Each structure stands twice: as structure tokens, then as C-alpha cells.
C-alpha positions in Angstrom: 88.7 65.0 86.3 91.6 67.7 85.6 90.6 71.2 84.7 93.0 72.9 82.2 94.2 75.8 83.7 93.7 79.7 82.2 97.0 80.9 80.2 97.4 83.8 78.1 100.4 84.3 75.7 101.9 81.5 77.5 101.7 83.0 81.0 99.6 81.4 84.0 96.6 83.1 85.6 98.5 83.5 88.6 101.9 85.0 86.8 99.3 87.3 85.1 98.1 88.6 88.2 101.1 88.8 90.0 102.4 91.1 86.7 99.0 93.1 87.2 99.9 93.3 90.9 103.3 94.8 90.3 102.1 97.0 87.7 99.0 98.5 89.8 101.6 99.4 92.7 104.3 100.7 90.8 101.6 103.3 89.5 100.1 103.8 92.8 103.6 104.4 94.4 104.5 106.6 91.6 101.8 108.8 92.3 102.4 109.0 95.7 105.9 109.8 95.2 105.1 112.6 92.7 102.5 114.0 95.2 105.3 114.0 97.7 107.5 116.0 95.1 104.5 118.3 95.1 104.4 118.5 98.7 108.2 119.4 98.6 107.7 122.1 96.2 105.2 123.7 98.5 107.0 123.1 101.5 109.8 125.0 100.1 108.1 127.7 98.7 105.9 129.0 101.8 105.6 132.2 99.9 103.3 131.1 97.5 100.7 130.3 100.4 99.8 134.1 99.8 99.2 134.1 96.1 96.9 130.9 96.7 94.9 132.4 99.1 94.2 135.0 96.8 93.6 132.6 93.9 90.9 130.4 95.5 87.6 130.7 94.9 84.7 128.8 96.2 85.8 125.8 94.1 85.8 122.9 96.2 89.3 121.8 94.4 90.8 125.4 95.2 90.0 125.0 99.0 91.4 121.6 99.0 94.5 122.8 97.5 94.3 125.7 99.9 93.9 123.8 103.1 96.6 121.3 102.0 99.0 124.0 101.4 98.0 125.4 105.0 98.4 122.0 106.6 101.7 121.7 105.0 103.0 125.0 106.3 101.3 124.1 109.8 103.4 120.7 109.9 106.8 122.5 109.6 108.2 119.4 107.3 111.5 119.7 106.0 110.8 119.8 102.8 114.2 118.0 101.6 112.3 114.8 103.8 109.0 115.3 101.9 111.2 115.2 98.3 113.4 112.4 99.0 110.5 110.3 100.7 109.1 111.1 97.2 111.9 110.3 95.3 112.0 107.0 97.1 108.2 106.1 96.0 108.8 107.0 92.2 112.3 104.4 92.4 110.2 101.4 94.3 107.6 102.2 91.3 110.1 102.0 88.6 111.7 99.3 89.9 108.0 97.2 90.4 107.3 98.0 86.6 111.0 96.5 85.7 110.0 93.3 87.9 106.8 93.2 86.0 108.8 93.5 82.5 111.0 90.5 83.8 108.2 88.4 85.0 106.5 88.6 81.7 109.6 87.5 80.1 110.3 84.9 82.6 113.6 86.3 84.0 115.3 84.0 86.3 117.5 86.7 87.3 115.0 89.2 88.3 113.0 86.4 90.2 116.2 86.1 92.3 116.7 90.4 92.6 113.0 90.5 93.3 113.0 88.1 95.8 115.7 89.3 97.5 114.3 92.7 97.8 110.8 92.0 98.4 112.5 89.9 101.6 114.4 92.4 102.8 111.1 94.4 102.8 109.3 92.0 104.7 112.0 91.8 107.3 111.7 95.6 107.6 107.9 95.4 107.7 108.4 92.6 110.3 110.9 95.5 112.2 108.0 97.9 112.2 105.2 95.6 113.2 107.2 94.7 116.6 107.9 98.4 117.0 104.3 99.8 116.4 101.9 96.9 116.2 98.5 97.9 114.0 96.2 95.5 112.1 97.6 97.5 108.9 100.9 96.7 109.1 99.9 93.1 110.0 97.9 92.7 106.9 101.0 94.7 104.8 103.2 91.8 106.3 100.8 88.7 105.7 101.0 90.5 101.7 104.6 90.7 101.3 105.1 87.1 103.0 102.9 86.0 100.5 104.7 87.4 97.4 107.9 86.2 98.8 106.6 82.9 99.0 105.1 83.2 95.5 108.2 84.3 94.3 110.4 81.5 96.6 108.1 78.1 95.7 105.5 78.7 92.7 106.7 81.3 90.3 109.8 79.0 89.4 107.0 76.5 88.2 105.8 79.3 85.8 109.3 80.3 84.6 110.1 76.9 83.3 107.2 76.7 80.6 
């Protein structure tokens, strides 16, 4: 007995999950990028530390912001590096939104572009795993390889319909 697969608006459940995953990852990357931009601002304007110290109350959020600003100051990280990391994260998030839109509209060109970029990211993940092994990096590599496999083998079946 063959069961009927779940579809919504003509998209299979696996395609919908991939679109949702890409949108969720885009949101997380853009949020992380925004936090990097905020951190870069504080790293560039260290003089704000005294103003933050004076304005901080006993509120937990105020104390967290105070601790974070002092921690950034203690690290002596170049604000331009943090700024560039934030911009790259936001750009990756925007790219993933375009991938999700392309998948929704079943674009073959977007599939090929995403396959190339995610393949390159998987190779980069392999390099980082070889240089400095960790279980988290290994799991991230498996996720990257699964996404590449999905784009390469499974997704074309869903784009044909």
C-alpha cells in the first residue's frame, strides 16, 4: 500500500522543511550579524564605557550590557574585523532568503547556485575540521554535506513537478 505524501501549495513536505530551515538560518545569521555590528560600534567607541557604567542600574539587562562592553574592551578586538564579520553574516542571511525564495518558486538556477555555494561551504568546513577537530564542527560538516546531497540528488525530483 502506497501512502500519499504531504504537499502544501504544490510543494512536498521535504521541500517545505528545507525552505523553513533556510529562512530560520537566515534569521539567525542576520541576528548574529546585527549583534556583531553592535559589538563593533562599542569596540570603536570605547569612551562610552564610562557613560554605560554611570547609567547602569541593578537591572539584569543593564548589568549584562555593562559586562559585555567591559569584556569587549578587555579583548582588544579590532572593530573593523567585527564589523566585517557582521556584514558577512548579514550577507549570508540575505543569500539564504533568496535561496528559500528560489526554492519556493522551484528555480533550477537558484538550485545550481546554492549547490555551488553550499558545496564550497562544505569544503571549507572540511578544512576547518582537519585543522582543528571538534564534535560540533563534525556535526556542522554532516549538516552541510546533507544539504549538498539534498540539493544534488533529491531536490531535482521536487522541482520537476
